[in-house]
N, CA and C atoms as a LAMMPS dump frame, in Angstrom:
ITEM: TIMESTEP
0
ITEM: NUMBER OF ATOMS
345
ITEM: BOX BOUNDS ff ff ff
-5.0000000000000000e+02 5.0000000000000000e+02
-5.0000000000000000e+02 5.0000000000000000e+02
-5.0000000000000000e+02 5.0000000000000000e+02
ITEM: ATOMS id mol type element x y z
1 1 1 N -259.282 -116.633 422.074
2 1 2 C -260.095 -117.604 423.334
3 1 3 C -258.414 -117.133 424.61
4 2 1 N -258.831 -116.623 425.733
5 2 2 C -257.742 -116.437 426.928
6 2 3 C -257.755 -117.7 428.177
7 3 1 N -256.006 -118.086 427.492
8 3 2 C -256.258 -119.254 429.405
9 3 3 C -256.312 -118.788 430.544
10 4 1 N -256.674 -119.158 431.422
11 4 2 C -255.919 -118.658 432.742
12 4 3 C -255.657 -119.596 433.736
13 5 1 N -255.238 -120.116 434.076
14 5 2 C -254.353 -121.416 435.29
15 5 3 C -255.025 -120.833 436.545
16 6 1 N -255.785 -120.961 437.208
17 6 2 C -255.619 -120.745 438.942
18 6 3 C -255.074 -122.197 439.454
19 7 1 N -254.865 -121.826 441.16
20 7 2 C -254.808 -122.872 441.711
21 7 3 C -256.11 -122.691 442.876
22 8 1 N -256.904 -123.563 442.823
23 8 2 C -257.778 -123.678 444.026
24 8 3 C -257.358 -125.711 444.651
25 9 1 N -257.862 -125.267 445.92
26 9 2 C -258.304 -126.323 446.422
27 9 3 C -258.257 -127.876 445.725
28 10 1 N -258.106 -128.42 446.452
29 10 2 C -258.935 -130.679 445.551
30 10 3 C -260.445 -130.699 445.973
31 11 1 N -260.525 -130.196 446.666
32 11 2 C -262.391 -130.138 446.979
33 11 3 C -262.73 -129.195 446.007
34 12 1 N -262.431 -127.865 444.97
35 12 2 C -263.148 -127.15 444.7
36 12 3 C -261.931 -127.642 443.148
37 13 1 N -261.209 -128.038 442.978
38 13 2 C -260.896 -129.017 442.336
39 13 3 C -261.926 -129.623 441.29
40 14 1 N -262.272 -130.507 442.205
41 14 2 C -263.137 -131.609 442.132
42 14 3 C -264.987 -131.014 441.28
43 15 1 N -265.032 -129.951 442.564
44 15 2 C -266.515 -129.23 441.976
45 15 3 C -266.228 -128.882 440.166
46 16 1 N -265.333 -128.033 440.357
47 16 2 C -264.639 -127.373 438.381
48 16 3 C -264.517 -128.724 437.836
49 17 1 N -264.365 -129.713 437.944
50 17 2 C -264.301 -130.889 437.342
51 17 3 C -265.753 -131.578 436.11
52 18 1 N -266.434 -131.303 437.076
53 18 2 C -267.491 -131.818 436.788
54 18 3 C -268.369 -130.682 436.129
55 19 1 N -268.035 -129.536 436.523
56 19 2 C -268.523 -128.167 435.55
57 19 3 C -269.002 -128.84 434.036
58 20 1 N -266.911 -128.884 433.532
59 20 2 C -266.584 -129.578 432.556
60 20 3 C -266.931 -128.286 430.971
61 21 1 N -267.287 -128.309 430.473
62 21 2 C -267.458 -128.24 429.473
63 21 3 C -268.841 -126.633 429.775
64 22 1 N -268.874 -126.468 430.822
65 22 2 C -270.342 -125.043 431.252
66 22 3 C -268.452 -124.113 432.079
67 23 1 N -267.796 -124.687 432.528
68 23 2 C -267.563 -123.229 433.592
69 23 3 C -267.298 -121.952 433.034
70 24 1 N -266.765 -121.352 432.267
71 24 2 C -266.964 -120.518 431.743
72 24 3 C -268.163 -119.47 431.42
73 25 1 N -269.244 -120.747 431.611
74 25 2 C -270.857 -119.707 431.24
75 25 3 C -271.024 -119.973 432.668
76 26 1 N -270.888 -120.567 433.246
77 26 2 C -271.322 -120.067 435.517
78 26 3 C -270.176 -119.124 435.497
79 27 1 N -268.828 -118.931 435.17
80 27 2 C -267.898 -118.125 436.045
81 27 3 C -268.625 -116.576 435.188
82 28 1 N -269.12 -116.706 434.421
83 28 2 C -269.455 -115.126 433.707
84 28 3 C -270.984 -114.923 434.845
85 29 1 N -271.94 -115.747 434.559
86 29 2 C -272.83 -115.276 435.042
87 29 3 C -272.848 -115.404 436.487
88 30 1 N -271.908 -115.674 436.877
89 30 2 C -270.946 -116.044 439.144
90 30 3 C -270.738 -113.733 438.815
91 31 1 N -270.469 -113.061 437.883
92 31 2 C -269.495 -112.016 437.573
93 31 3 C -270.615 -111.157 437.249
94 32 1 N -271.768 -112.034 436.701
95 32 2 C -272.452 -110.752 436.886
96 32 3 C -274.186 -110.786 438.333
97 33 1 N -273.51 -110.135 439.063
98 33 2 C -273.501 -110.079 440.26
99 33 3 C -275.557 -109.191 440.309
100 34 1 N -276.072 -109.21 441.197
101 34 2 C -277.527 -108.694 441.386
102 34 3 C -277.556 -106.972 441.112
103 35 1 N -278.741 -106.405 440.563
104 35 2 C -278.039 -105.055 440.973
105 35 3 C -278.148 -105.088 442.007
106 36 1 N -279.25 -105.2 443.072
107 36 2 C -279.547 -104.799 443.831
108 36 3 C -279.042 -105.909 445.561
109 37 1 N -279.283 -105.882 446.729
110 37 2 C -278.305 -106.221 447.362
111 37 3 C -279.866 -107.892 447.257
112 38 1 N -279.612 -108.528 447.854
113 38 2 C -280.472 -110.31 448.002
114 38 3 C -281.799 -109.791 448.257
115 39 1 N -281.153 -108.99 449.849
116 39 2 C -283.03 -108.77 450.878
117 39 3 C -283.554 -107.886 449.976
118 40 1 N -283.42 -106.834 450.004
119 40 2 C -284.834 -106.339 448.833
120 40 3 C -285.145 -107.603 448.29
121 41 1 N -284.493 -107.578 446.834
122 41 2 C -285.657 -108.885 446.275
123 41 3 C -286.635 -109.909 447.207
124 42 1 N -285.34 -110.211 448.658
125 42 2 C -286.024 -111.16 449.618
126 42 3 C -287.648 -110.223 450.396
127 43 1 N -287.305 -109.271 450.948
128 43 2 C -287.975 -108.024 450.774
129 43 3 C -290.09 -107.974 450.249
130 44 1 N -289.6 -108.321 449.174
131 44 2 C -290.894 -107.687 448.21
132 44 3 C -291.309 -108.765 448.299
133 45 1 N -290.627 -109.354 447.594
134 45 2 C -291.259 -111.197 447.218
135 45 3 C -291.731 -111.668 448.838
136 46 1 N -291.092 -111.396 449.545
137 46 2 C -291.792 -112.347 451.36
138 46 3 C -292.881 -111.501 451.64
139 47 1 N -293.1 -110.058 450.87
140 47 2 C -294.035 -109.689 450.621
141 47 3 C -295.521 -110.221 450.2
142 48 1 N -294.688 -109.95 448.838
143 48 2 C -296.073 -110.504 448.043
144 48 3 C -296.086 -111.705 448.613
145 49 1 N -295.702 -112.6 448.562
146 49 2 C -296.121 -114.206 449.372
147 49 3 C -296.83 -114.033 450.169
148 50 1 N -296.852 -113.566 451.279
149 50 2 C -297.762 -112.978 452.01
150 50 3 C -299.547 -113.329 452.132
151 51 1 N -299.653 -112.972 450.371
152 51 2 C -300.507 -113.6 450.874
153 51 3 C -301.588 -111.727 451.59
154 52 1 N -300.875 -110.709 450.972
155 52 2 C -301.169 -109.506 451.537
156 52 3 C -303.01 -108.931 451.686
157 53 1 N -303.163 -108.202 452.494
158 53 2 C -304.606 -107.848 452.327
159 53 3 C -304.609 -106.391 451.617
160 54 1 N -305.542 -106.073 451.479
161 54 2 C -305.692 -105.389 450.428
162 54 3 C -305.194 -103.362 450.839
163 55 1 N -304.952 -103.745 452.127
164 55 2 C -305.024 -102.412 453.095
165 55 3 C -303.59 -102.727 453.088
166 56 1 N -302.848 -103.67 453.365
167 56 2 C -301.511 -103.778 454.074
168 56 3 C -300.629 -103.811 452.468
169 57 1 N -302.021 -104.222 451.125
170 57 2 C -300.861 -103.781 450.017
171 57 3 C -301.071 -102.057 449.455
172 58 1 N -301.681 -101.826 450.115
173 58 2 C -301.945 -100.035 450.141
174 58 3 C -300.684 -99.722 450.794
175 59 1 N -300.153 -100.013 452.323
176 59 2 C -299.341 -99.392 452.99
177 59 3 C -297.498 -100.334 452.845
178 60 1 N -297.704 -100.97 451.88
179 60 2 C -296.629 -101.212 451.689
180 60 3 C -295.593 -100.133 451.891
181 61 1 N -294.606 -99.959 452.3
182 61 2 C -293.819 -98.94 450.635
183 61 3 C -292.154 -99.666 452.171
184 62 1 N -291.089 -99.39 451.349
185 62 2 C -289.409 -99.871 451.467
186 62 3 C -289.128 -99.615 452.621
187 63 1 N -288.047 -100.443 453.165
188 63 2 C -287.328 -99.995 454.92
189 63 3 C -286.814 -99.275 455.018
190 64 1 N -286.781 -98.425 455.735
191 64 2 C -286.158 -97.045 455.892
192 64 3 C -284.701 -97.371 455.737
193 65 1 N -284.069 -98.732 455.089
194 65 2 C -282.875 -98.162 454.769
195 65 3 C -282.527 -98.485 453.101
196 66 1 N -283.368 -98.981 453.304
197 66 2 C -283.926 -98.768 451.329
198 66 3 C -284.129 -96.868 450.351
199 67 1 N -285.465 -97.119 452.099
200 67 2 C -285.659 -95.715 451.607
201 67 3 C -284.764 -94.98 451.771
202 68 1 N -283.396 -95.005 452.863
203 68 2 C -281.984 -93.5 452.583
204 68 3 C -281.543 -94.295 451.194
205 69 1 N -281.31 -95.109 451.024
206 69 2 C -279.898 -95.473 449.923
207 69 3 C -281.136 -94.57 448.678
208 70 1 N -282.188 -95.04 448.01
209 70 2 C -282.819 -94.08 447.318
210 70 3 C -282.678 -92.583 447.28
211 71 1 N -282.966 -92.446 448.701
212 71 2 C -282.866 -90.832 448.765
213 71 3 C -281.274 -90.261 447.716
214 72 1 N -280.051 -91.453 448.722
215 72 2 C -279.379 -90.989 448.23
216 72 3 C -278.294 -91.016 447.11
217 73 1 N -279.047 -92.155 446.224
218 73 2 C -279.42 -92.134 444.83
219 73 3 C -279.776 -91.521 444.505
220 74 1 N -281.247 -90.805 444.384
221 74 2 C -281.542 -89.474 443.321
222 74 3 C -280.711 -88.68 443.671
223 75 1 N -280.834 -87.718 445.489
224 75 2 C -279.316 -86.736 445.442
225 75 3 C -278.294 -86.471 444.234
226 76 1 N -277.466 -88.342 444.337
227 76 2 C -276.669 -87.944 442.824
228 76 3 C -276.835 -88.296 441.232
229 77 1 N -277.715 -88.069 441.136
230 77 2 C -278.942 -88.892 440.068
231 77 3 C -278.562 -87.12 439.682
232 78 1 N -279.905 -86.532 440.612
233 78 2 C -280.492 -84.96 440.167
234 78 3 C -279.061 -84.831 440.574
235 79 1 N -277.553 -84.629 440.311
236 79 2 C -276.317 -83.402 440.403
237 79 3 C -275.645 -84.312 439.924
238 80 1 N -276.144 -85.497 438.714
239 80 2 C -275 -85.668 437.94
240 80 3 C -273.574 -86.491 438.403
241 81 1 N -273.485 -87.124 439.474
242 81 2 C -272.939 -88.026 439.887
243 81 3 C -272.611 -89.491 440.473
244 82 1 N -273.755 -90.144 439.459
245 82 2 C -273.457 -91.663 439.325
246 82 3 C -273.366 -92.318 438.507
247 83 1 N -272.524 -93.019 439.411
248 83 2 C -271.152 -93.733 438.639
249 83 3 C -272.502 -95.006 438.047
250 84 1 N -271.767 -95.754 437.157
251 84 2 C -273.037 -96.73 435.223
252 84 3 C -273.459 -97.958 437.139
253 85 1 N -272.861 -98.699 438.161
254 85 2 C -273.211 -99.176 438.737
255 85 3 C -274.56 -98.467 440.148
256 86 1 N -274.367 -97.589 440.535
257 86 2 C -275.084 -96.626 440.943
258 86 3 C -276.736 -96.651 440.148
259 87 1 N -276.592 -96.144 438.963
260 87 2 C -277.612 -96.182 437.875
261 87 3 C -278.338 -97.083 437.144
262 88 1 N -277.568 -98.318 437.668
263 88 2 C -278.097 -99.968 437.127
264 88 3 C -279.174 -100.252 438.415
265 89 1 N -278.187 -99.654 439.625
266 89 2 C -278.553 -99.897 441.381
267 89 3 C -280.212 -98.899 441.336
268 90 1 N -279.922 -97.538 440.451
269 90 2 C -281.331 -97.031 440.64
270 90 3 C -282.402 -96.795 439.241
271 91 1 N -282.107 -97.842 438.407
272 91 2 C -283.372 -98.265 437.7
273 91 3 C -283.717 -99.652 438.6
274 92 1 N -283.618 -100.116 439.405
275 92 2 C -283.615 -101.42 439.511
276 92 3 C -284.722 -100.935 440.476
277 93 1 N -284.27 -100.204 441.486
278 93 2 C -285.617 -99.718 441.995
279 93 3 C -286.67 -99.043 441.885
280 94 1 N -286.467 -98.357 440.492
281 94 2 C -287.551 -98.119 439.625
282 94 3 C -288.264 -98.99 439.116
283 95 1 N -287.904 -100.143 438.757
284 95 2 C -288.3 -101.081 438.467
285 95 3 C -289.321 -102.202 439.524
286 96 1 N -288.664 -102.043 440.76
287 96 2 C -289.476 -102.829 441.684
288 96 3 C -290.761 -101.846 441.526
289 97 1 N -290.205 -100.894 441.623
290 97 2 C -291.041 -99.078 442.22
291 97 3 C -292.542 -99.298 441.494
292 98 1 N -292.327 -99.913 440.016
293 98 2 C -293.374 -99.753 438.631
294 98 3 C -294.148 -100.648 439.01
295 99 1 N -293.119 -102.01 439.59
296 99 2 C -293.907 -103.247 440.034
297 99 3 C -295.093 -103.504 441.333
298 100 1 N -294.486 -102.313 442.34
299 100 2 C -295.374 -102.389 442.728
300 100 3 C -296.796 -100.902 442.502
301 101 1 N -296.195 -100.108 442.699
302 101 2 C -297.565 -99.666 442.14
303 101 3 C -298.681 -100.329 440.986
304 102 1 N -297.775 -101.126 440.114
305 102 2 C -298.926 -102.291 439.27
306 102 3 C -299.333 -102.915 440.152
307 103 1 N -299.523 -103.54 441.214
308 103 2 C -299.438 -104.335 441.779
309 103 3 C -301.06 -103.036 443.099
310 104 1 N -300.898 -102.458 443.179
311 104 2 C -300.999 -101.157 443.727
312 104 3 C -302.913 -101.4 443.326
313 105 1 N -302.038 -100.222 441.947
314 105 2 C -303.159 -99.667 441.26
315 105 3 C -304.425 -101.598 440.917
316 106 1 N -304.208 -102.674 440.721
317 106 2 C -304.769 -103.957 440.442
318 106 3 C -305.805 -103.91 441.679
319 107 1 N -305.372 -103.183 442.949
320 107 2 C -306.137 -103.346 444.287
321 107 3 C -307.056 -102.174 444.824
322 108 1 N -307.259 -100.921 443.511
323 108 2 C -307.987 -99.93 443.545
324 108 3 C -309.317 -99.852 443.596
325 109 1 N -309.583 -100.555 442.728
326 109 2 C -311.207 -100.464 443.267
327 109 3 C -311.954 -101.595 444.057
328 110 1 N -311.476 -102.228 444.439
329 110 2 C -311.413 -103.367 446.173
330 110 3 C -311.339 -102.628 447.336
331 111 1 N -310.446 -101.618 446.945
332 111 2 C -310.168 -100.63 448.279
333 111 3 C -310.958 -99.649 448.65
334 112 1 N -311.221 -98.874 447.299
335 112 2 C -311.542 -98.272 447.803
336 112 3 C -313.649 -98.4 448.05
337 113 1 N -314.136 -99.888 447.835
338 113 2 C -314.83 -100.741 448.338
339 113 3 C -315.312 -100.54 449.801
340 114 1 N -313.891 -100.864 450.082
341 114 2 C -313.331 -101.326 451.492
342 114 3 C -313.535 -100.612 452.214
343 115 1 N -312.611 -99.445 451.763
344 115 2 C -312.133 -98.1 452.703
345 115 3 C -313.573 -97.336 452.865
């Protein structure tokens, strides 16, 4: 095990002391950042939590910023130019897209009856 010495404020020191032996675990978790910016997850979760109508579900799309980022990542992927972080980001976008396809397909029968 490696020992690390840090200079921190008194206030932070008090908070760290309360963590006791959990500090390494919490540091590790904090270094594992979300693959996508939090606003992407919030956008999808807020939409799903809004109790959208079948039509709203069918019409759901990523924001223009998300679409542009996806376009860029897809182009870089086709060129074989993605970094590991970008590959992880693209994979996460694809997982979210798969989730939304599953949500949409679960409503297709109802949508056809209404449309």
